[in-house]
Structures are given as structure tokens and as C-alpha cells.
C-alpha positions as CSV (number, residue, x, y, z in Angstrom):
1,M,-5.4,-15.8,2.4
2,R,-2.1,-17.7,3.5
3,G,-0.3,-17.3,6.9
4,S,-1.4,-18.1,10.3
5,A,-2.4,-15.3,12.7
6,I,-0.2,-15.1,15.9
7,S,-1.5,-14.6,19.5
8,L,-0.4,-12.3,21.9
9,A,0.8,-15.1,24.2
10,G,2.7,-16.7,21.2
11,L,4.0,-13.2,20.5
12,A,5.0,-12.8,24.7
13,L,7.3,-16.3,24.5
14,L,9.3,-15.5,21.5
15,T,12.0,-12.5,21.3
16,L,12.5,-10.1,18.3
17,A,15.4,-11.4,17.1
18,A,14.0,-15.0,17.0
19,L,11.4,-14.0,14.5
20,D,11.5,-14.0,10.6
21,L,10.8,-11.0,8.9
22,L,9.4,-12.9,6.0
23,G,6.3,-15.2,5.4
24,Q,4.1,-14.5,8.4
25,G,0.9,-13.9,8.5
26,P,-1.1,-11.1,10.5
27,I,-0.9,-10.7,14.9
28,T,-3.8,-11.2,16.2
29,P,-4.1,-9.2,19.9
30,R,-6.1,-12.2,22.0
31,S,-9.6,-11.2,22.2
32,K,-12.7,-13.3,23.1
33,T,-14.7,-11.9,20.6
34,P,-14.0,-10.9,17.2
35,P,-12.7,-6.8,16.1
36,K,-16.0,-5.1,16.9
37,T,-17.7,-2.9,14.4
38,E,-18.6,-0.1,16.1
39,N,-21.2,2.7,14.1
40,P,-19.2,0.9,10.8
41,A,-17.7,3.0,8.3
42,P,-18.8,2.4,4.4
43,S,-16.3,0.3,2.9
44,A,-13.7,3.0,1.4
45,D,-10.1,4.8,1.2
46,L,-10.0,8.0,2.5
47,R,-13.2,10.3,1.6
48,V,-15.0,13.0,3.2
49,E,-18.4,12.4,3.3
50,T,-21.6,14.7,4.5
51,N,-20.6,14.8,7.7
52,L,-17.7,11.9,8.2
53,V,-14.2,11.8,7.4
54,L,-13.1,8.1,6.6
55,I,-9.4,7.1,7.1
56,P,-8.0,3.5,6.2
57,V,-5.4,2.2,8.3
58,S,-3.3,-0.3,8.0
59,V,-0.9,-1.5,11.6
60,S,2.5,-3.2,11.3
61,D,4.6,-4.7,14.3
62,P,8.6,-3.8,14.2
63,L,8.9,-6.9,12.3
64,N,6.4,-5.0,9.4
65,R,4.1,-7.8,10.0
66,P,0.0,-7.0,9.7
67,V,-1.3,-6.5,12.9
68,T,-5.2,-7.2,13.6
69,G,-7.7,-7.7,16.5
70,L,-7.5,-4.0,17.2
71,E,-10.1,-2.1,18.9
72,R,-11.7,1.8,18.5
73,E,-9.5,2.5,21.9
74,N,-6.1,1.5,20.2
75,F,-6.4,4.5,18.3
76,N,-6.2,8.4,18.4
77,I,-6.2,10.3,15.3
78,F,-5.4,14.3,14.9
79,D,-6.9,16.8,11.7
80,D,-4.6,19.3,11.6
81,G,-2.9,18.8,14.9
82,A,-6.5,18.7,17.0
83,Q,-7.9,15.2,18.4
84,Q,-10.9,14.1,17.0
85,K,-13.7,11.5,18.2
86,I,-13.8,8.2,16.2
87,T,-16.9,8.1,15.6
88,A,-17.2,4.7,13.0
89,F,-14.7,2.0,13.3
90,S,-14.6,-1.3,11.0
91,M,-12.3,-4.0,9.9
92,E,-12.1,-3.8,6.1
93,D,-11.9,-6.4,3.6
94,S,-13.6,-5.7,0.8
95,P,-12.8,-6.5,-2.7
96,V,-9.9,-4.1,-4.3
97,A,-8.7,-3.0,-7.7
98,V,-4.8,-3.2,-7.9
99,G,-3.1,-2.0,-10.8
100,L,0.7,-3.6,-11.4
101,V,3.0,-1.1,-12.3
102,F,6.0,-2.9,-13.2
103,D,9.4,-2.0,-14.3
104,T,11.1,-3.8,-17.8
105,S,13.9,-1.0,-18.0
106,G,17.5,-2.3,-18.6
107,S,18.6,-2.0,-15.3
108,M,15.9,-4.9,-13.7
109,G,18.0,-7.3,-16.3
110,S,18.5,-9.9,-14.3
111,K,16.0,-9.3,-11.5
112,L,13.2,-9.7,-14.0
113,H,12.5,-13.5,-12.9
114,Q,12.3,-12.7,-9.6
115,S,10.0,-9.7,-10.1
116,R,7.6,-12.0,-12.3
117,M,7.7,-14.4,-9.2
118,A,6.8,-11.4,-6.9
119,A,3.9,-10.9,-9.2
120,K,2.7,-14.5,-9.0
121,A,3.2,-14.6,-5.0
122,F,0.6,-11.0,-4.9
123,F,-1.7,-12.7,-6.8
124,T,-2.2,-15.6,-4.7
125,T,-3.6,-13.2,-2.0
126,S,-6.6,-12.0,-4.3
127,N,-10.5,-12.8,-3.7
128,P,-12.7,-13.7,-6.7
129,E,-14.1,-10.2,-7.2
130,D,-10.7,-8.3,-7.1
131,E,-9.8,-6.4,-10.3
132,F,-6.7,-5.7,-12.0
133,F,-4.2,-4.3,-14.9
134,L,-0.4,-4.2,-15.5
135,V,1.3,-1.4,-16.7
136,E,4.9,-1.6,-17.9
137,F,7.4,0.9,-18.5
138,D,10.9,1.1,-19.7
139,S,11.6,4.1,-22.0
140,S,8.2,4.7,-21.9
141,P,4.8,3.3,-20.3
142,R,2.4,0.9,-22.0
143,L,-1.2,-0.5,-20.7
144,A,-0.2,-4.3,-21.2
145,V,-3.3,-5.8,-19.9
146,P,-6.5,-3.3,-19.3
147,L,-8.6,-3.8,-16.2
148,T,-9.7,-7.4,-15.8
149,S,-10.8,-10.2,-12.8
150,D,-8.3,-12.7,-14.7
151,S,-5.2,-12.2,-12.6
152,G,-3.7,-15.2,-14.7
153,S,-3.8,-12.8,-17.9
154,I,-1.3,-10.6,-16.3
155,E,1.3,-13.5,-15.1
156,N,0.7,-14.8,-18.8
157,E,1.8,-11.2,-20.0
158,L,4.4,-11.1,-17.9
159,V,6.0,-14.2,-19.3
160,F,7.4,-12.6,-22.4
161,T,8.4,-9.2,-20.6
162,K,12.1,-8.2,-21.8
163,S,14.6,-5.7,-20.1
164,K,15.6,-2.7,-22.2
165,G,15.4,0.6,-22.5
166,S,15.7,3.8,-19.8
167,T,13.2,4.3,-17.1
168,S,10.0,6.1,-17.0
169,L,9.0,5.1,-13.8
170,L,6.6,8.3,-12.7
171,D,5.0,8.4,-16.3
172,G,3.9,4.6,-15.7
173,V,2.4,5.8,-12.4
174,M,0.7,8.2,-13.8
175,L,-0.8,6.2,-16.8
176,A,-2.0,3.7,-14.1
177,L,-3.8,6.0,-11.8
178,H,-5.7,7.1,-15.3
179,E,-6.4,3.5,-15.6
180,I,-7.5,2.9,-12.0
181,R,-10.4,5.5,-12.6
182,K,-12.4,3.0,-14.9
183,S,-13.2,0.9,-11.8
184,K,-16.1,1.1,-9.5
185,K,-14.6,-0.7,-6.3
186,T,-14.2,1.8,-3.5
187,K,-10.9,0.2,-2.6
188,K,-7.7,0.6,-5.0
189,A,-4.3,0.7,-4.9
190,L,-1.1,0.5,-6.9
191,L,1.5,-2.1,-7.2
192,I,5.0,-0.9,-8.3
193,I,7.3,-3.2,-8.3
194,S,11.0,-1.3,-9.7
195,D,14.6,-0.3,-8.9
196,G,13.1,3.4,-8.7
197,G,15.5,4.6,-11.0
198,D,13.8,7.6,-13.3
199,N,15.7,9.1,-16.1
200,N,13.1,9.5,-18.9
201,S,9.5,10.5,-17.7
202,R,7.8,13.4,-19.0
203,Y,6.2,14.0,-15.6
204,T,7.5,14.9,-12.6
205,E,7.5,13.7,-9.3
206,S,5.8,17.0,-7.9
207,E,3.0,16.1,-10.4
208,V,2.6,12.3,-9.2
209,K,2.4,13.2,-5.7
210,N,-0.3,16.2,-6.5
211,L,-2.6,13.7,-8.3
212,L,-2.2,11.6,-5.9
213,A,-2.9,14.2,-3.3
214,E,-6.2,14.4,-4.9
215,T,-7.1,10.5,-5.0
216,D,-8.5,7.5,-2.7
217,C,-5.5,5.4,-4.2
218,M,-3.1,4.1,-2.1
219,V,0.7,3.0,-3.0
220,Y,2.5,0.3,-2.1
221,S,6.4,-0.1,-4.0
222,I,8.4,-2.9,-3.6
223,G,12.1,-2.1,-4.1
224,V,14.2,-4.3,-6.3
225,F,17.9,-3.3,-4.7
226,E,21.4,-5.4,-5.9
227,A,23.3,-5.1,-2.3
228,V,26.3,-3.8,-4.4
229,L,26.3,-0.4,-4.7
230,M,29.2,-0.4,-7.6
231,G,27.6,0.4,-11.3
232,R,24.5,2.0,-10.0
233,T,23.3,5.3,-11.8
234,P,22.4,8.2,-9.9
235,E,19.3,7.5,-10.8
236,E,19.1,4.4,-9.3
237,M,20.9,5.3,-6.1
238,G,17.8,7.7,-5.4
239,G,15.1,5.2,-6.1
240,S,14.7,3.9,-2.8
241,D,13.9,7.6,-2.0
242,L,11.6,8.3,-5.0
243,L,9.7,5.1,-4.1
244,A,9.2,5.9,-0.4
245,K,8.1,9.7,-1.6
246,I,5.2,8.5,-3.8
247,S,4.0,5.3,-1.4
248,E,3.9,6.9,2.3
249,A,2.0,9.8,1.2
250,T,-0.8,7.5,0.3
251,G,-1.2,5.0,3.3
252,G,1.3,2.7,1.5
253,R,4.9,1.9,1.9
254,L,8.0,1.0,0.5
255,F,9.6,-2.5,1.2
256,P,13.1,-2.6,-0.2
257,S,14.2,-6.2,-0.8
258,S,16.6,-8.3,-2.7
259,P,15.6,-10.1,-5.8
260,A,15.7,-13.5,-3.5
261,E,12.9,-11.8,-1.0
262,L,10.5,-10.8,-3.8
263,P,7.8,-12.9,-3.2
264,D,7.6,-12.9,0.5
265,I,7.5,-9.3,0.4
266,A,4.7,-9.3,-2.5
267,Q,2.6,-11.7,-0.4
268,K,3.0,-9.7,2.6
269,I,1.8,-6.7,0.8
270,G,-1.5,-8.4,-0.2
271,V,-2.0,-9.4,3.3
272,D,-1.7,-6.0,4.6
273,L,-4.1,-4.5,1.5
274,R,-6.7,-6.7,3.1
275,N,-6.4,-6.3,6.7
276,R,-7.6,-2.2,7.2
277,Y,-9.2,-0.5,9.8
278,V,-11.4,2.1,8.8
279,L,-11.4,5.3,11.2
280,G,-14.3,7.7,11.0
281,Y,-14.5,11.0,12.5
282,Q,-16.8,13.9,12.3
283,P,-14.6,17.6,11.7
284,P,-15.9,20.8,13.0
285,S,-17.7,22.9,10.2
286,Q,-15.3,25.1,10.3
287,M,-12.9,22.4,8.6
288,R,-15.4,22.3,5.4
289,D,-12.9,25.0,3.8
290,G,-11.8,23.2,0.7
291,K,-8.4,23.4,2.2
292,Y,-5.7,20.7,2.5
293,H,-5.9,19.1,6.0
294,K,-3.1,17.1,7.7
295,V,-4.0,13.8,8.9
296,R,-2.0,12.0,12.2
297,V,-2.7,8.4,13.6
298,V,-1.3,6.9,16.4
299,V,-1.9,3.2,17.8
300,I,-1.8,2.5,21.3
301,P,-0.4,-1.3,22.0
302,P,-2.7,-3.6,23.5
303,R,-0.7,-5.1,27.0
304,G,2.1,-7.1,25.5
305,L,2.6,-6.1,22.2
306,P,5.6,-3.8,21.2
307,K,5.2,-0.6,19.6
308,L,3.0,-0.5,16.5
309,Q,3.0,1.4,13.5
310,A,0.0,3.0,11.6
311,H,0.2,3.7,8.0
312,F,-2.5,5.7,6.6
313,R,-2.8,8.7,4.1
314,T,-1.3,11.7,5.1
315,G,-4.0,14.4,4.5
316,Y,-7.1,15.3,2.5
317,Y,-8.8,18.1,0.8
318,A,-11.7,19.2,2.5
319,P,-15.4,20.0,0.8
320,T,-17.0,23.4,0.6
321,D,-20.3,24.3,1.5
């Protein structure tokens, strides 16, 4: 993994204004020992085991850099507003399955080259045990590269992409969700690279969000947005909002960027995906009701660190007895 950790002492010596947003490694608070694994949780995305709810959480600082090295006492977790006791805690770095959902529509034109570079940068953070696949979309989605451990085959396929047609972003996400089910990896994610404008999908935003709520798949989005607003369609103008809604409910997030920033941001997402905490708690028996429960995670920063942001799936469907 590229990028070195930043110590608490180093962070205290620098002002936030002087730090570069991009290309930085994860921040690690000063500690005499590595992060503890207390009653280690199984490697998993959000799920409800027999007596345990497991919630993956990534943490970032005000400059959107991953923060590692936190302890159990740095987290509070709430289920439908009621605080829960964290009974399992671990730092997860297990193999992942990632579907790249790549926009090749007409609006991407001049952005395609940098978008390819972003995908290449993301793959530099991968491990040999990871799996990948490629869904491209313009007027319709297509599975360009099925699930594989060879990221090079995806990079080769992207060389031949051409910008054309309208945009079926939501259909592309739905196709990717069906493909990722074929992976046996417990940790799954989609990476969308797009300007976010959808004008040709059969599926609706609600249908996509409902399916995401029923899966363990996180969604990260890189929004490729031009600085000049003139000439952008209404769909493109709403692209940022659509990508944010799809991503944030899953525990992922949207990284808005200009084309020049794409490679650095893609690498940052790779680091973020592979530096997640897993928090586990035992809900009361009355929560096994088959209903949707809202989850909230609050980070308590160690002394000397600025305010930190937790990223997590915002809810889950409880099992029934």
C-alpha cells in the first residue's frame, strides 16, 4: 500500500491549511502498541449474525484522509437512537471484490483519459487475493470483464473505451450488483467513475437504493465534474446529488473531483476501502423483528486530533426468530 502513516505528533505540528488534500497516507494516532482486536469480529460487511450485528466503519479527517490506529473507546454506536455496547472490535484488511462501474457516455468525452488513469491508480492498491470486474455503461450497460483476479485485463479493456450515447448509470449499478453476488468474498464494493448524469435507465433511483439496502455492498463514487457549468445538461447538474445518495447510505462516499485529480482520489479510495474497522454489538432480543433499523456511529477523536468523520452503512434489516 502506498503512502506512509502520519503520527499524532506530526499532525500537531502542521496546520490544516498547509496539508495537501491528495496523495496522503492514513493518519495513525500515536500508540505504544498496534490497534487492539478485542473479541475480534469476523471479517465481514454489515450483517446480523445469530446474536451479533457487525458494522464496518471507515474514518477520515477533515482533509478526507483515512485514519487508522483508533481503539474501541473511540467509537459510540446507536441502534434506532439507543446506544449499544460494543462487544467486538477489529481492524479489517481482508480480500475484497470490487466492481468498477465505468461511464463511457457522450458526456464523458474529454474525461475518458483521466478516468482510465484513475482506474489504474486504484488497482495499484490491490492485493493478490482481490477480485474485480468491469461494467461499462452509455446508452445501456454491459459486463465488459466478468469477475476475475486479473486487474490487468480490466486495464486492457479500458484502453479501447469510446465515449458515445446517453447515460444509463442506474442500470449499470444494477448490473454490477448482480455480478458481485457471484463473488465469495465477504467484503464487497462498487467503484463508480462518472459525471453522474442519468437520462436513459430503466431502473429508478428508489429501486437501486432499495436493493443496496438489502446487500452488504459498499459504493464509492468518483464524480468527474467540470469546473465550468455552462453547457451541462440538467441530468449532469444533478449528478453529484445522485452519486452522493447512492454512495453514502452504503457506508461509502462521493469524492467530487476535476479530471486532473482523478488518479490521486482513486488511490485514496483504495486505501480507505482497505482500512476499515469492524464494530460488533448484541442488540436486544426485541430487535429481531425483521424491520429496518437505523444505525449511527460517532467517533471520539483521541486527544490532539481534529474532529473525525465516520462512514458506515446507515441501517440494516433485522432477522426474525
